[in-house]
C-alpha positions, 0 to 999 in steps of 0.5 A: 528519440528524446524522452522527456525527464517527466515521461521517463519518470513515469515509465519507471513508476509504471515499471515499479508498480507492474513489479509490485503487482507481479511479484508481491502478493500482499500488494495485490491483496491490498489492492483488492481490499481497496477496490472493495472499500471503494465499491462499499463506500459508492454503495453506502453513499458515504459523504464526500469528506468520508470518501476523501478520507478513505482514499487518504487511507488507501493511498497510505496503505499502499504506500507503506506496503511499497516501502516495505517491499522496497526495504525487503528488496534492498536487504536481499540486495545487500546480503544473500545469506542470513543476517540479523540487521536484514532481518530486523529491517525487514521485520521492522517494515512489516510491523509498520505495515501491520500497525498502519493496517490496524489503524486504517481498519479502525478508521474504516470501522468508524466511517462505515459502521454508522451506515451498516447499523 
């Protein structure tokens, strides 16, 4: 049976997403927080623009976590023994996620605090 290249690409992407959910605890945590943010936005009835900003922040955070996970797997593939360069690559991508999380959290506060107080 012929598989259209776009359908095959979608299958690969879904397998990757399934792997993330199955193997990456931090990705599952980000998904849970994202769901909480969406529910809170719905309950507080944020504006359409604020909702769009929150969606963008969620996608950005999840995408950065995906990049972090991919870099960690690549580093593990390159060397199974401890290597300074692999550690640096893992630490830098982890810090990318940390810095993004702080920024995304601040954006969430800016949007939600006026509704709460």
